[in-house]
N, C-alpha and C positions, 0 to 999 in steps of 0.2 A: 525744716528740711523739705526739700522738693519731694513730691509724692513718688516720682519715678526712682529717685535715689533711695527712698525709704523701701520701696518694693525690692530694689536690687540687693539691699543688705539685710532685709528682714529675716531670711532664714539663718544667715550667719549670725546676726545679732541675737536672735532668739535662742541660739545654741552655743553662745559664747562660753558658757560654763563647761562645755565639753571639749574645748580646745586645750591642748597640752600646756603645761606650765613652761614658762621661759626663765624661771629662776635659776641662774647659773650656779648658785650655791648648793642646789639639790643634786646629789650624785646621780639620780635617775635621769636627769636632763643632760648629762655629760655627752651623750651620743648625738644630741641634736642642737647643741649650742657651741658656738665658737666665740670665745671671749678675746677680742682683739685689744691688746693693751697698748699698742702704739710703741713709740720709741721711748722706752723707760729710762734710758741713760745716755750720757754723752758718748760713751763707747759705742753703743748701738747706732747712734746718729752718724758718727764718724765712719763706721763700717759701711753703712748705706751709701753715704756720699762717695767714699773711696771706690766702692764697687761700681756705682753708676758712672762715675767719672772715668774709671779705667775702661769701661765698655764703650764709652762714647768719645774717647780721645783719638786723635790722629795717630796712626802707627808711628812708633819711634819718636813721639813728641817728647821734648826735653822739658820736664817740669820740676820745680823745687821740692814738691811734696805731693802725695796722692790727693790731697784736698784742694790743691791749687785751683782757683785763685782765693779760696777761703782759708781760714785758719781754724784751729780748734775752738777758740773763743767765740768766733762768729757762729760756728755750727751749734754750739751750746746755747747761745742767746736766742737763736732762731728756733731751736728745739723747744726751749722753755716758752717762748712767745706763742708757739702753736700748740702748747700743752701735749707735745709728743705725737700729735696727729701726723702720720707719715705723708699723707696727700698735701695737707696744708704746709707742712715743713718743706717739701720739695717745690711747691708752688711759690713759696716765699723766697727760697733760694733762687729760683728762676727769675722772679721779679727783681731781686737784688742785682742779678747779672744784667738784666735789661737796663736797669738804671745806670749801672757802671758803664755799659757800652754807650748809652746815650750821653753820659757825662764825660766820655773819653777818659775814664778812670783806669789807671794802670794797676794800682794797688788797692786792695780792700782791707779795711780795718774796722774796729768797733766804732770809731768816731764817724765813719761814713755810713755804717749799717744802722746804728741806733736811731737816727732821725727817720729812717725809712720804716721803722717799727713803732713809731710814736703812737699809733692808734691801738697798739697792743701793749698795755701798761706793764704786764709781767716781764716783758723783754727789757725794759729800761729801769725798772725800779726794784728795790729789794724790800724785804719786810721792814727793815729799819727806817727806810726813807718814806716818810709820810708827806705827801704834797699838801698844798694849801687847800685843794679841793677833795681830799680823801675823806672817806666816810669812816670816822673813828668807831662807830658802833658796829661795823661789820665784824 
C-alpha cells in the first residue's frame, strides 16, 4: 500500500471495530439499512415498464398494450437475465430497442430478443437444459 494512502485510512482502519454493523437481519440496524430487493416478480417488472412507457409516450398515441413494443414474455426473460436489477433491466430493454431500430424491426418477440441476451445464460436456458459446456459440479 502506498504510504500516503496508509496515512489517509490509518485512523479509520484502526477504529474499524467501532463502526456500526450493517447486518440487515439485526433489528437494531433497521433504521440505517435499506435492503433493495430489485424486481422480484414478473408483475413488478411489467408495472415498471408500463409506468415508464406511459410517462414517455406521445400524447394520444395509439398502442396495442401498455408494454408495447414489448410483451410479457420479453419483460420476464429480461428481468431474469438481469437478476431483477432495475437499472440493468431498463438498460437492457433500451439496448433491445436500439437494436430493433437499427434492424428496422417492427415487431419484437423472444426469437429476436434471446440472441441479444446470449452473454447472459439465465435468460436463455432453464435448469433442465444443460449445455455441452455447463459445469455439472455447480
